[in-house]
Biopython code that builds the backbone (N, CA, C, O; Angstrom):
import numpy as np
from Bio.PDB.StructureBuilder import StructureBuilder

atoms = [
    (1, "GLY", "N", (0.480, -1.011, 0.356)),
    (1, "GLY", "CA", (-0.090, -0.192, -0.226)),
    (1, "GLY", "C", (0.596, 1.191, 0.027)),
    (1, "GLY", "O", (1.810, 1.098, -0.153)),
    (2, "ILE", "N", (0.226, 2.335, 0.356)),
    (2, "ILE", "CA", (0.427, 4.028, 0.015)),
    (2, "ILE", "C", (1.652, 4.136, 1.156)),
    (2, "ILE", "O", (1.316, 3.057, 1.645)),
    (3, "VAL", "N", (2.573, 4.456, 1.831)),
    (3, "VAL", "CA", (2.778, 4.839, 2.858)),
    (3, "VAL", "C", (1.414, 6.068, 3.414)),
    (3, "VAL", "O", (0.854, 6.937, 2.746)),
    (4, "PRO", "N", (1.204, 5.643, 5.008)),
    (4, "PRO", "CA", (0.210, 5.874, 5.406)),
    (4, "PRO", "C", (-0.177, 7.976, 5.310)),
    (4, "PRO", "O", (-1.131, 8.715, 5.064)),
    (5, "GLU", "N", (1.158, 8.077, 5.655)),
    (5, "GLU", "CA", (1.509, 9.906, 5.690)),
    (5, "GLU", "C", (0.993, 10.131, 4.031)),
    (5, "GLU", "O", (0.012, 10.772, 3.652)),
    (6, "ILE", "N", (1.443, 9.796, 3.656)),
    (6, "ILE", "CA", (1.380, 10.065, 2.060)),
    (6, "ILE", "C", (-0.357, 9.735, 1.574)),
    (6, "ILE", "O", (-1.141, 10.572, 1.127)),
    (7, "GLN", "N", (-0.611, 8.373, 1.807)),
    (7, "GLN", "CA", (-2.039, 7.995, 1.264)),
    (7, "GLN", "C", (-3.141, 9.268, 2.090)),
    (7, "GLN", "O", (-3.976, 9.937, 1.482)),
    (8, "GLY", "N", (-2.867, 9.349, 3.544)),
    (8, "GLY", "CA", (-4.055, 10.694, 4.564)),
    (8, "GLY", "C", (-3.472, 11.710, 3.116)),
    (8, "GLY", "O", (-4.353, 11.688, 2.257)),
    (9, "SER", "N", (-2.608, 12.305, 2.802)),
    (9, "SER", "CA", (-2.863, 13.769, 2.554)),
    (9, "SER", "C", (-3.185, 13.673, 1.228)),
    (9, "SER", "O", (-3.657, 14.563, 0.521)),
    (10, "LEU", "N", (-2.841, 12.280, 0.852)),
    (10, "LEU", "CA", (-3.394, 12.059, -0.789)),
    (10, "LEU", "C", (-4.776, 12.513, -1.360)),
    (10, "LEU", "O", (-5.302, 13.147, -2.275)),
    (11, "LEU", "N", (-5.065, 11.673, -0.063)),
    (11, "LEU", "CA", (-6.573, 11.252, -0.129)),
    (11, "LEU", "C", (-7.812, 12.233, 0.924)),
    (11, "LEU", "O", (-9.030, 12.135, 1.075)),
    (12, "ASP", "N", (-6.934, 13.002, 1.396)),
    (12, "ASP", "CA", (-7.595, 15.042, 1.598)),
    (12, "ASP", "C", (-8.003, 15.576, 0.414)),
    (12, "ASP", "O", (-9.103, 15.854, -0.064)),
    (13, "TYR", "N", (-5.927, 15.729, -0.261)),
    (13, "TYR", "CA", (-6.437, 16.729, -1.861)),
    (13, "TYR", "C", (-6.895, 15.868, -2.668)),
    (13, "TYR", "O", (-6.818, 16.244, -3.837)),
    (14, "VAL", "N", (-7.568, 14.357, -2.449)),
    (14, "VAL", "CA", (-8.349, 14.276, -3.344)),
    (14, "VAL", "C", (-9.703, 14.650, -3.353)),
    (14, "VAL", "O", (-10.397, 14.891, -4.341)),
    (15, "CYS", "N", (-10.075, 14.681, -1.955)),
    (15, "CYS", "CA", (-11.586, 14.454, -1.503)),
    (15, "CYS", "C", (-12.102, 15.921, -2.098)),
    (15, "CYS", "O", (-13.140, 16.157, -2.715)),
    (16, "VAL", "N", (-10.678, 17.127, -1.579)),
    (16, "VAL", "CA", (-11.241, 18.556, -1.329)),
    (16, "VAL", "C", (-10.770, 19.338, -3.206)),
    (16, "VAL", "O", (-11.558, 20.020, -3.862)),
    (17, "GLU", "N", (-9.782, 19.076, -3.515)),
    (17, "GLU", "CA", (-9.771, 19.133, -4.951)),
    (17, "GLU", "C", (-10.398, 18.677, -6.310)),
    (17, "GLU", "O", (-10.404, 19.349, -7.342)),
    (18, "PHE", "N", (-10.838, 17.628, -6.170)),
    (18, "PHE", "CA", (-11.146, 16.874, -7.564)),
    (18, "PHE", "C", (-12.387, 16.773, -7.126)),
    (18, "PHE", "O", (-12.702, 16.818, -5.936)),
    (19, "ASP", "N", (-13.710, 16.526, -8.752)),
    (19, "ASP", "CA", (-14.969, 16.208, -8.317)),
    (19, "ASP", "C", (-15.329, 14.824, -8.341)),
    (19, "ASP", "O", (-14.716, 13.839, -8.752)),
    (20, "GLU", "N", (-16.339, 14.944, -7.868)),
    (20, "GLU", "CA", (-15.869, 13.474, -7.129)),
    (20, "GLU", "C", (-15.218, 13.060, -6.135)),
    (20, "GLU", "O", (-15.190, 11.836, -6.002)),
    (21, "GLY", "N", (-14.788, 13.553, -5.535)),
    (21, "GLY", "CA", (-13.221, 13.624, -4.707)),
    (21, "GLY", "C", (-13.663, 12.356, -3.835)),
    (21, "GLY", "O", (-13.076, 11.303, -4.085)),
    (22, "ASP", "N", (-14.586, 12.357, -2.891)),
    (22, "ASP", "CA", (-15.137, 11.743, -1.922)),
    (22, "ASP", "C", (-15.428, 10.026, -3.073)),
    (22, "ASP", "O", (-14.732, 9.367, -2.301)),
    (23, "VAL", "N", (-15.724, 9.287, -3.825)),
    (23, "VAL", "CA", (-16.209, 8.595, -5.043)),
    (23, "VAL", "C", (-14.102, 8.363, -5.108)),
    (23, "VAL", "O", (-13.527, 7.315, -4.816)),
    (24, "VAL", "N", (-13.496, 9.507, -5.507)),
    (24, "VAL", "CA", (-12.666, 8.830, -6.094)),
    (24, "VAL", "C", (-11.611, 8.284, -4.954)),
    (24, "VAL", "O", (-10.766, 7.414, -5.165)),
    (25, "ALA", "N", (-11.837, 9.001, -3.636)),
    (25, "ALA", "CA", (-10.954, 8.388, -2.383)),
    (25, "ALA", "C", (-11.270, 6.679, -2.432)),
    (25, "ALA", "O", (-10.496, 5.732, -2.570)),
    (26, "GLU", "N", (-12.571, 6.730, -2.279)),
    (26, "GLU", "CA", (-13.423, 5.672, -2.166)),
    (26, "GLU", "C", (-12.427, 4.769, -3.110)),
    (26, "GLU", "O", (-11.551, 4.185, -2.471)),
    (27, "SER", "N", (-12.424, 4.591, -4.336)),
    (27, "SER", "CA", (-11.858, 4.019, -5.026)),
    (27, "SER", "C", (-10.543, 3.680, -4.753)),
    (27, "SER", "O", (-9.977, 2.590, -4.672)),
    (28, "ILE", "N", (-10.205, 4.701, -4.641)),
    (28, "ILE", "CA", (-8.377, 4.091, -4.112)),
    (28, "ILE", "C", (-8.431, 3.492, -3.308)),
    (28, "ILE", "O", (-7.844, 2.452, -3.604)),
    (29, "LEU", "N", (-8.873, 3.437, -2.144)),
    (29, "LEU", "CA", (-8.602, 2.132, -1.295)),
    (29, "LEU", "C", (-9.274, 1.228, -1.956)),
    (29, "LEU", "O", (-8.736, 0.142, -2.167)),
    (30, "SER", "N", (-10.412, 1.453, -2.358)),
    (30, "SER", "CA", (-10.582, -0.082, -1.949)),
    (30, "SER", "C", (-10.432, -0.735, -3.617)),
    (30, "SER", "O", (-11.226, -1.547, -4.092)),
    (31, "GLY", "N", (-9.499, -0.294, -4.179)),
    (31, "GLY", "CA", (-8.682, -0.718, -5.367)),
    (31, "GLY", "C", (-9.406, -1.041, -6.977)),
    (31, "GLY", "O", (-8.906, -1.683, -7.901)),
    (32, "ALA", "N", (-10.625, -0.410, -6.924)),
    (32, "ALA", "CA", (-11.293, -0.755, -8.398)),
    (32, "ALA", "C", (-12.370, 0.923, -7.954)),
    (32, "ALA", "O", (-12.486, 1.468, -6.857)),
    (33, "PRO", "N", (-12.811, 1.207, -8.924)),
    (33, "PRO", "CA", (-13.754, 2.387, -9.278)),
    (33, "PRO", "C", (-14.682, 1.785, -8.810)),
    (33, "PRO", "O", (-14.939, 0.582, -8.761)),
    (34, "THR", "N", (-15.532, 3.247, -8.224)),
    (34, "THR", "CA", (-16.812, 2.820, -7.255)),
    (34, "THR", "C", (-17.650, 3.433, -8.176)),
    (34, "THR", "O", (-17.154, 4.538, -8.395)),
    (35, "TYR", "N", (-18.660, 3.290, -8.827)),
    (35, "TYR", "CA", (-19.545, 4.229, -9.201)),
    (35, "TYR", "C", (-20.680, 3.882, -8.790)),
    (35, "TYR", "O", (-21.143, 2.757, -8.606)),
    (36, "PRO", "N", (-21.363, 5.449, -8.569)),
    (36, "PRO", "CA", (-23.019, 5.300, -8.367)),
    (36, "PRO", "C", (-23.762, 4.830, -9.429)),
    (36, "PRO", "O", (-23.374, 4.969, -10.589)),
    (37, "PRO", "N", (-25.119, 4.115, -9.043)),
    (37, "PRO", "CA", (-25.645, 3.199, -9.105)),
    (37, "PRO", "C", (-26.283, 3.463, -10.406)),
    (37, "PRO", "O", (-26.650, 4.628, -10.253)),
    (38, "LYS", "N", (-26.750, 3.008, -11.937)),
    (38, "LYS", "CA", (-27.163, 3.469, -12.517)),
    (38, "LYS", "C", (-28.455, 3.962, -12.849)),
    (38, "LYS", "O", (-29.127, 3.596, -11.885)),
    (39, "PRO", "N", (-29.000, 4.399, -13.409)),
    (39, "PRO", "CA", (-30.519, 5.325, -13.171)),
    (39, "PRO", "C", (-31.417, 4.119, -13.758)),
    (39, "PRO", "O", (-30.889, 3.679, -14.780)),
    (40, "SER", "N", (-32.504, 3.512, -13.455)),
    (40, "SER", "CA", (-33.775, 2.775, -13.625)),
    (40, "SER", "C", (-34.098, 3.777, -14.855)),
    (40, "SER", "O", (-33.914, 4.993, -14.906)),
    (41, "ASP", "N", (-34.531, 3.074, -15.642)),
    (41, "ASP", "CA", (-35.215, 3.018, -16.899)),
    (41, "ASP", "C", (-36.459, 3.668, -16.746)),
    (41, "ASP", "O", (-37.102, 2.959, -15.973)),
    (42, "PRO", "N", (-37.367, 4.982, -17.193)),
    (42, "PRO", "CA", (-38.437, 5.492, -16.593)),
    (42, "PRO", "C", (-39.329, 4.262, -16.864)),
    (42, "PRO", "O", (-38.868, 3.389, -17.601)),
    (43, "PRO", "N", (-40.663, 4.098, -16.296)),
    (43, "PRO", "CA", (-41.439, 2.999, -16.766)),
    (43, "PRO", "C", (-42.382, 4.106, -17.539)),
    (43, "PRO", "O", (-42.639, 5.308, -17.602)),
    (44, "ALA", "N", (-42.827, 2.337, -18.277)),
    (44, "ALA", "CA", (-44.045, 2.331, -20.075)),
    (44, "ALA", "C", (-44.478, 3.159, -18.830)),
    (44, "ALA", "O", (-44.626, 3.098, -17.609)),
    (45, "GLY", "N", (-44.652, 4.471, -20.584)),
    (45, "GLY", "CA", (-45.698, 5.447, -20.228)),
    (45, "GLY", "C", (-45.245, 6.657, -19.612)),
    (45, "GLY", "O", (-45.760, 7.775, -19.612)),
    (46, "ALA", "N", (-44.473, 6.349, -19.226)),
    (46, "ALA", "CA", (-43.842, 8.009, -17.900)),
    (46, "ALA", "C", (-44.189, 9.793, -18.912)),
    (46, "ALA", "O", (-43.992, 10.068, -20.095)),
    (47, "SER", "N", (-44.700, 10.562, -17.865)),
    (47, "SER", "CA", (-45.349, 11.350, -18.714)),
    (47, "SER", "C", (-43.307, 12.001, -19.024)),
    (47, "SER", "O", (-42.195, 11.565, -18.727)),
    (48, "ARG", "N", (-43.821, 13.127, -19.707)),
    (48, "ARG", "CA", (-42.526, 13.931, -20.163)),
    (48, "ARG", "C", (-41.930, 14.278, -19.198)),
    (48, "ARG", "O", (-40.702, 14.350, -19.138)),
    (49, "THR", "N", (-42.784, 14.569, -18.213)),
    (49, "THR", "CA", (-41.792, 15.482, -17.177)),
    (49, "THR", "C", (-40.941, 14.383, -16.471)),
    (49, "THR", "O", (-39.755, 14.553, -16.189)),
    (50, "ASP", "N", (-41.667, 13.196, -16.195)),
    (50, "ASP", "CA", (-40.636, 12.153, -15.630)),
    (50, "ASP", "C", (-39.725, 11.669, -16.578)),
    (50, "ASP", "O", (-38.573, 11.742, -16.150)),
    (51, "GLU", "N", (-39.837, 11.060, -18.050)),
    (51, "GLU", "CA", (-38.954, 11.162, -18.703)),
    (51, "GLU", "C", (-37.578, 12.161, -18.976)),
    (51, "GLU", "O", (-36.491, 11.629, -19.204)),
    (52, "GLU", "N", (-37.701, 13.419, -18.940)),
    (52, "GLU", "CA", (-36.995, 14.465, -19.055)),
    (52, "GLU", "C", (-35.975, 14.812, -17.301)),
    (52, "GLU", "O", (-34.987, 15.498, -17.036)),
    (53, "ILE", "N", (-36.800, 14.006, -16.561)),
    (53, "ILE", "CA", (-36.013, 14.205, -15.123)),
    (53, "ILE", "C", (-34.708, 12.750, -15.103)),
    (53, "ILE", "O", (-33.683, 12.501, -14.469)),
    (54, "TRP", "N", (-35.726, 11.917, -16.481)),
    (54, "TRP", "CA", (-35.017, 10.722, -15.838)),
    (54, "TRP", "C", (-33.752, 10.644, -17.092)),
    (54, "TRP", "O", (-32.785, 9.883, -17.129)),
    (55, "LYS", "N", (-34.158, 11.722, -18.074)),
    (55, "LYS", "CA", (-32.977, 12.239, -19.039)),
    (55, "LYS", "C", (-31.306, 13.032, -18.124)),
    (55, "LYS", "O", (-30.123, 12.895, -18.435)),
    (56, "ARG", "N", (-31.856, 13.711, -17.134)),
    (56, "ARG", "CA", (-30.741, 14.556, -16.757)),
    (56, "ARG", "C", (-30.050, 13.327, -15.297)),
    (56, "ARG", "O", (-28.889, 13.242, -14.898)),
    (57, "GLU", "N", (-30.956, 12.754, -14.948)),
    (57, "GLU", "CA", (-30.196, 11.683, -14.238)),
    (57, "GLU", "C", (-29.046, 11.105, -15.049)),
    (57, "GLU", "O", (-27.864, 11.080, -14.708)),
    (58, "VAL", "N", (-29.603, 10.624, -16.226)),
    (58, "VAL", "CA", (-28.697, 10.023, -16.998)),
    (58, "VAL", "C", (-27.363, 10.783, -17.038)),
    (58, "VAL", "O", (-26.188, 10.425, -16.957)),
    (59, "ALA", "N", (-28.077, 12.143, -17.215)),
    (59, "ALA", "CA", (-26.398, 12.836, -17.778)),
    (59, "ALA", "C", (-25.759, 12.863, -16.527)),
    (59, "ALA", "O", (-24.614, 12.412, -16.543)),
    (60, "ARG", "N", (-26.271, 13.352, -15.219)),
    (60, "ARG", "CA", (-25.341, 13.460, -14.466)),
    (60, "ARG", "C", (-24.767, 12.451, -13.882)),
    (60, "ARG", "O", (-23.884, 12.850, -13.124)),
    (61, "TYR", "N", (-24.925, 10.796, -13.905)),
    (61, "TYR", "CA", (-24.781, 9.605, -13.987)),
    (61, "TYR", "C", (-23.368, 9.067, -14.593)),
    (61, "TYR", "O", (-22.505, 8.369, -14.060)),
    (62, "VAL", "N", (-23.453, 9.772, -16.211)),
    (62, "VAL", "CA", (-22.648, 10.083, -17.076)),
    (62, "VAL", "C", (-21.652, 10.839, -16.896)),
    (62, "VAL", "O", (-20.587, 10.431, -17.360)),
    (63, "ASN", "N", (-21.657, 11.973, -16.282)),
    (63, "ASN", "CA", (-20.393, 12.700, -15.879)),
    (63, "ASN", "C", (-19.949, 12.677, -14.608)),
    (63, "ASN", "O", (-18.985, 13.143, -13.999)),
    (64, "ALA", "N", (-20.868, 12.035, -14.366)),
    (64, "ALA", "CA", (-20.139, 11.403, -12.533)),
    (64, "ALA", "C", (-18.980, 10.271, -13.057)),
    (64, "ALA", "O", (-17.794, 10.361, -12.739)),
    (65, "ARG", "N", (-19.475, 9.302, -13.825)),
    (65, "ARG", "CA", (-18.145, 8.668, -14.491)),
    (65, "ARG", "C", (-17.561, 9.089, -14.543)),
    (65, "ARG", "O", (-16.549, 9.099, -13.842)),
    (66, "VAL", "N", (-18.032, 10.142, -16.030)),
    (66, "VAL", "CA", (-16.382, 10.832, -16.683)),
    (66, "VAL", "C", (-15.114, 11.812, -15.524)),
    (66, "VAL", "O", (-14.010, 12.219, -15.889)),
    (67, "ASP", "N", (-15.831, 12.002, -13.894)),
    (67, "ASP", "CA", (-15.043, 12.739, -13.541)),
    (67, "ASP", "C", (-14.571, 11.980, -12.491)),
    (67, "ASP", "O", (-13.790, 12.430, -11.653)),
    (68, "ILE", "N", (-15.222, 10.270, -12.486)),
    (68, "ILE", "CA", (-14.025, 10.045, -11.036)),
    (68, "ILE", "C", (-13.077, 8.975, -11.775)),
    (68, "ILE", "O", (-12.140, 8.374, -11.250)),
    (69, "ASP", "N", (-13.536, 8.860, -13.162)),
    (69, "ASP", "CA", (-12.161, 8.250, -14.140)),
    (69, "ASP", "C", (-11.173, 9.286, -14.070)),
    (69, "ASP", "O", (-10.117, 9.163, -13.451)),
    (70, "LYS", "N", (-11.629, 10.625, -14.906)),
    (70, "LYS", "CA", (-10.706, 11.431, -14.641)),
    (70, "LYS", "C", (-9.600, 11.778, -13.799)),
    (70, "LYS", "O", (-8.416, 12.094, -13.912)),
    (71, "GLY", "N", (-10.824, 11.517, -12.532)),
    (71, "GLY", "CA", (-9.872, 11.819, -11.416)),
    (71, "GLY", "C", (-8.821, 10.688, -10.643)),
    (71, "GLY", "O", (-7.870, 10.862, -9.880)),
    (72, "LEU", "N", (-9.500, 9.360, -11.252)),
    (72, "LEU", "CA", (-8.676, 8.347, -10.414)),
    (72, "LEU", "C", (-7.470, 8.560, -11.556)),
    (72, "LEU", "O", (-6.335, 8.500, -11.082)),
    (73, "LYS", "N", (-7.543, 8.755, -12.723)),
    (73, "LYS", "CA", (-6.011, 9.091, -12.940)),
    (73, "LYS", "C", (-5.332, 9.769, -13.020)),
    (73, "LYS", "O", (-4.162, 9.455, -13.241)),
    (74, "GLN", "N", (-5.808, 11.304, -12.853)),
    (74, "GLN", "CA", (-5.110, 12.087, -11.362)),
    (74, "GLN", "C", (-4.033, 11.978, -10.908)),
    (74, "GLN", "O", (-2.882, 12.401, -11.019)),
    (75, "ALA", "N", (-4.879, 11.054, -10.147)),
    (75, "ALA", "CA", (-4.995, 10.441, -8.371)),
    (75, "ALA", "C", (-3.186, 10.156, -8.539)),
    (75, "ALA", "O", (-2.260, 10.752, -7.989)),
    (76, "TYR", "N", (-3.158, 8.634, -9.842)),
    (76, "TYR", "CA", (-2.695, 7.516, -9.722)),
    (76, "TYR", "C", (-1.603, 8.113, -10.612)),
    (76, "TYR", "O", (-0.727, 7.285, -10.862)),
    (77, "THR", "N", (-1.444, 9.091, -11.057)),
    (77, "THR", "CA", (-0.376, 10.350, -11.865)),
    (77, "THR", "C", (0.339, 10.896, -10.155)),
    (77, "THR", "O", (1.509, 10.908, -9.773)),
    (78, "LEU", "N", (-0.535, 11.168, -9.667)),
    (78, "LEU", "CA", (0.348, 12.217, -8.708)),
    (78, "LEU", "C", (0.830, 11.078, -7.319)),
    (78, "LEU", "O", (1.264, 11.490, -6.244)),
    (79, "MET", "N", (0.680, 10.003, -7.574)),
    (79, "MET", "CA", (1.132, 8.870, -6.842)),
    (79, "MET", "C", (2.789, 8.705, -7.568)),
    (79, "MET", "O", (3.922, 9.077, -7.264)),
    (80, "TRP", "N", (2.208, 7.991, -8.584)),
    (80, "TRP", "CA", (3.141, 7.465, -9.881)),
    (80, "TRP", "C", (4.655, 8.552, -9.526)),
    (80, "TRP", "O", (5.732, 7.958, -9.572)),
    (81, "ASP", "N", (4.682, 9.874, -9.235)),
    (81, "ASP", "CA", (4.812, 11.329, -9.182)),
    (81, "ASP", "C", (5.608, 11.188, -7.574)),
    (81, "ASP", "O", (6.382, 11.948, -6.992)),
    (82, "GLN", "N", (5.326, 10.556, -7.393)),
    (82, "GLN", "CA", (6.358, 10.069, -5.540)),
    (82, "GLN", "C", (7.015, 9.573, -5.471)),
    (82, "GLN", "O", (7.949, 9.605, -4.669)),
    (83, "CYS", "N", (6.728, 8.698, -6.545)),
    (83, "CYS", "CA", (7.518, 7.561, -6.364)),
    (83, "CYS", "C", (9.467, 8.267, -6.984)),
    (83, "CYS", "O", (9.827, 9.350, -7.443)),
    (84, "THR", "N", (10.055, 7.257, -6.729)),
    (84, "THR", "CA", (11.941, 7.394, -7.128)),
    (84, "THR", "C", (11.555, 6.912, -8.140)),
    (84, "THR", "O", (10.482, 6.333, -8.312)),
    (85, "GLN", "N", (12.634, 7.161, -9.126)),
    (85, "GLN", "CA", (13.303, 6.176, -10.033)),
    (85, "GLN", "C", (13.025, 4.903, -10.006)),
    (85, "GLN", "O", (12.177, 4.166, -10.508)),
    (86, "ARG", "N", (13.867, 4.809, -9.354)),
    (86, "ARG", "CA", (13.851, 3.384, -8.878)),
    (86, "ARG", "C", (12.831, 2.490, -8.850)),
    (86, "ARG", "O", (12.539, 1.555, -9.596)),
    (87, "LEU", "N", (12.212, 3.046, -7.609)),
    (87, "LEU", "CA", (10.097, 2.204, -7.059)),
    (87, "LEU", "C", (9.464, 2.494, -8.346)),
    (87, "LEU", "O", (8.655, 1.623, -8.666)),
    (88, "GLN", "N", (9.589, 3.466, -9.189)),
    (88, "GLN", "CA", (8.883, 3.082, -10.512)),
    (88, "GLN", "C", (9.425, 2.513, -11.878)),
    (88, "GLN", "O", (8.864, 2.643, -12.966)),
    (89, "ASP", "N", (10.793, 1.762, -11.597)),
    (89, "ASP", "CA", (11.516, 0.908, -12.490)),
    (89, "ASP", "C", (10.702, -0.227, -11.597)),
    (89, "ASP", "O", (9.938, -0.871, -12.315)),
    (90, "LYS", "N", (10.682, -0.566, -10.420)),
    (90, "LYS", "CA", (10.337, -2.126, -9.997)),
    (90, "LYS", "C", (8.887, -2.393, -10.192)),
    (90, "LYS", "O", (8.378, -3.514, -10.190)),
    (91, "LEU", "N", (8.451, -1.594, -10.310)),
    (91, "LEU", "CA", (7.123, -1.314, -10.151)),
    (91, "LEU", "C", (6.177, -1.453, -11.384)),
    (91, "LEU", "O", (5.008, -1.839, -11.353)),
    (92, "GLU", "N", (6.823, -1.107, -12.363)),
    (92, "GLU", "CA", (7.183, -1.513, -14.442)),
    (92, "GLU", "C", (6.892, -2.807, -13.961)),
    (92, "GLU", "O", (5.785, -3.303, -13.751)),
    (93, "MET", "N", (8.319, -3.429, -13.771)),
    (93, "MET", "CA", (8.804, -4.782, -13.508)),
    (93, "MET", "C", (8.082, -6.195, -12.835)),
    (93, "MET", "O", (8.475, -7.361, -12.823)),
    (94, "GLY", "N", (6.501, -5.365, -12.128)),
    (94, "GLY", "CA", (5.448, -6.574, -11.617)),
    (94, "GLY", "C", (4.819, -6.239, -12.799)),
    (94, "GLY", "O", (4.659, -5.232, -13.489)),
    (95, "SER", "N", (4.303, -8.208, -12.819)),
    (95, "SER", "CA", (3.258, -8.703, -13.494)),
    (95, "SER", "C", (1.849, -8.157, -13.857)),
    (95, "SER", "O", (1.078, -8.414, -14.781)),
    (96, "ASN", "N", (1.776, -7.072, -12.496)),
    (96, "ASN", "CA", (0.288, -6.389, -13.098)),
    (96, "ASN", "C", (0.948, -4.955, -13.573)),
    (96, "ASN", "O", (-0.154, -4.435, -13.403)),
    (97, "PHE", "N", (1.382, -4.365, -13.810)),
    (97, "PHE", "CA", (1.987, -3.438, -14.508)),
    (97, "PHE", "C", (1.381, -2.901, -15.369)),
    (97, "PHE", "O", (0.868, -1.788, -15.486)),
    (98, "VAL", "N", (1.468, -3.815, -16.017)),
    (98, "VAL", "CA", (0.254, -3.165, -17.763)),
    (98, "VAL", "C", (-1.351, -3.264, -16.826)),
    (98, "VAL", "O", (-1.676, -2.213, -16.275)),
    (99, "ILE", "N", (-1.705, -3.713, -16.764)),
    (99, "ILE", "CA", (-3.395, -3.930, -15.891)),
    (99, "ILE", "C", (-3.422, -2.319, -15.055)),
    (99, "ILE", "O", (-4.380, -1.545, -15.053)),
    (100, "VAL", "N", (-2.379, -2.154, -14.527)),
    (100, "VAL", "CA", (-2.338, -1.326, -13.658)),
    (100, "VAL", "C", (-2.431, 0.601, -14.838)),
    (100, "VAL", "O", (-3.262, 1.507, -14.886)),
    (101, "SER", "N", (-1.314, 0.388, -15.422)),
    (101, "SER", "CA", (-1.029, 1.849, -16.125)),
    (101, "SER", "C", (-1.873, 2.287, -16.754)),
    (101, "SER", "O", (-1.920, 3.483, -17.043)),
    (102, "ALA", "N", (-3.085, 1.086, -17.260)),
    (102, "ALA", "CA", (-4.156, 1.160, -18.129)),
    (102, "ALA", "C", (-5.163, 1.692, -17.898)),
    (102, "ALA", "O", (-5.947, 2.188, -18.707)),
    (103, "ALA", "N", (-5.244, 1.634, -16.676)),
    (103, "ALA", "CA", (-6.599, 2.163, -15.714)),
    (103, "ALA", "C", (-6.097, 3.688, -15.998)),
    (103, "ALA", "O", (-6.718, 4.640, -15.527)),
]
sb = StructureBuilder()
sb.init_structure("model")
sb.init_model(0)
sb.init_chain("A")
sb.init_seg("    ")
for serial, (resi, resn, name, xyz) in enumerate(atoms, 1):
    if name == "N":
        sb.init_residue(resn, " ", resi, " ")
    sb.init_atom(name, np.array(xyz, "f"), 0.0, 1.0, " ", f" {name:<3s}", serial, name[0])
structure = sb.get_structure()
Protein backbone atom coordinates (compact mmCIF):
# COMPACT_ATOMS: atom_id res chain seq x y z
CA GLY A 1 0.00 0.00 0.00
CA ILE A 2 0.86 3.66 0.10
CA VAL A 3 2.90 5.08 2.97
CA PRO A 4 0.18 6.14 5.47
CA GLU A 5 1.32 9.79 5.63
CA ILE A 6 1.28 10.11 1.84
CA GLN A 7 -2.00 8.21 1.59
CA GLY A 8 -3.72 10.50 4.10
CA SER A 9 -2.42 13.67 2.48
CA LEU A 10 -3.24 12.45 -1.02
CA LEU A 11 -6.74 11.34 -0.09
CA ASP A 12 -7.42 14.61 1.73
CA TYR A 13 -6.29 16.50 -1.37
CA VAL A 14 -8.38 14.32 -3.68
CA CYS A 15 -11.49 14.75 -1.52
CA VAL A 16 -11.21 18.52 -1.52
CA GLU A 17 -9.86 19.33 -4.98
CA PHE A 18 -11.31 16.71 -7.35
CA ASP A 19 -14.80 16.51 -8.79
CA GLU A 20 -16.38 13.44 -7.18
CA GLY A 21 -13.36 13.50 -4.82
CA ASP A 22 -14.96 11.42 -2.07
CA VAL A 23 -15.78 8.67 -4.56
CA VAL A 24 -12.31 8.86 -6.14
CA ALA A 25 -10.72 8.50 -2.69
CA GLU A 26 -13.01 5.56 -1.88
CA SER A 27 -12.03 3.95 -5.19
CA ILE A 28 -8.33 4.34 -4.40
CA LEU A 29 -8.80 2.68 -1.03
CA SER A 30 -10.85 -0.19 -2.45
CA GLY A 31 -8.51 -0.72 -5.41
CA ALA A 32 -11.36 -0.54 -7.93
CA PRO A 33 -13.51 2.25 -9.34
CA THR A 34 -16.66 2.91 -7.34
CA TYR A 35 -19.46 4.24 -9.51
CA PRO A 36 -22.92 5.44 -8.54
CA PRO A 37 -25.79 3.10 -9.43
CA LYS A 38 -27.19 3.45 -12.93
CA PRO A 39 -30.55 5.18 -13.11
CA SER A 40 -33.46 2.84 -13.73
CA ASP A 41 -35.30 3.18 -17.02
CA PRO A 42 -38.43 5.30 -16.80
CA PRO A 43 -41.62 3.28 -16.48
CA ALA A 44 -43.60 2.53 -19.62
CA GLY A 45 -45.96 5.39 -20.31
CA ALA A 46 -43.95 7.84 -18.20
CA SER A 47 -44.95 11.47 -18.50
CA ARG A 48 -42.78 13.86 -20.46
CA THR A 49 -41.75 15.40 -17.16
CA ASP A 50 -40.65 12.03 -15.79
CA GLU A 51 -38.77 11.29 -19.02
CA GLU A 52 -37.00 14.65 -18.78
CA ILE A 53 -36.09 13.97 -15.16
CA TRP A 54 -34.73 10.57 -16.23
CA LYS A 55 -32.63 12.15 -19.00
CA ARG A 56 -31.08 14.51 -16.45
CA GLU A 57 -30.39 11.65 -14.03
CA VAL A 58 -28.63 9.75 -16.83
CA ALA A 59 -26.58 12.84 -17.71
CA ARG A 60 -25.53 13.22 -14.03
CA TYR A 61 -24.61 9.53 -13.92
CA VAL A 62 -22.49 9.79 -17.08
CA ASN A 63 -20.78 12.96 -15.84
CA ALA A 64 -20.04 11.34 -12.48
CA ARG A 65 -18.40 8.33 -14.19
CA VAL A 66 -16.30 10.64 -16.37
CA ASP A 67 -15.25 12.69 -13.31
CA ILE A 68 -14.38 9.55 -11.34
CA ASP A 69 -12.28 8.08 -14.17
CA LYS A 70 -10.52 11.42 -14.71
CA GLY A 71 -9.91 11.79 -10.97
CA LEU A 72 -8.46 8.28 -10.69
CA LYS A 73 -6.04 8.96 -13.53
CA GLN A 74 -4.98 12.24 -11.91
CA ALA A 75 -4.58 10.66 -8.48
CA TYR A 76 -2.56 7.72 -9.79
CA THR A 77 -0.33 10.18 -11.67
CA LEU A 78 0.21 12.11 -8.42
CA MET A 79 1.13 8.88 -6.63
CA TRP A 80 3.43 7.80 -9.46
CA ASP A 81 5.21 11.16 -9.42
CA GLN A 82 5.93 10.69 -5.69
CA CYS A 83 7.89 7.51 -6.41
CA THR A 84 11.63 7.55 -6.99
CA GLN A 85 12.87 6.40 -10.38
CA ARG A 86 14.16 3.23 -8.73
CA LEU A 87 10.73 2.43 -7.31
CA GLN A 88 9.05 3.24 -10.64
CA ASP A 89 11.44 0.83 -12.38
CA LYS A 90 10.66 -1.86 -9.82
CA LEU A 91 6.91 -1.34 -10.20
CA GLU A 92 7.17 -1.47 -13.98
CA MET A 93 8.74 -4.92 -13.70
CA GLY A 94 5.72 -6.21 -11.73
CA SER A 95 3.39 -8.66 -13.45
CA ASN A 96 0.32 -6.41 -12.99
CA PHE A 97 1.91 -3.15 -14.12
CA VAL A 98 0.25 -3.20 -17.56
CA ILE A 99 -3.16 -3.61 -15.94
CA VAL A 100 -2.53 -0.78 -13.49
CA SER A 101 -1.11 1.59 -16.10
CA ALA A 102 -4.09 1.03 -18.39
CA ALA A 103 -6.52 2.27 -15.74
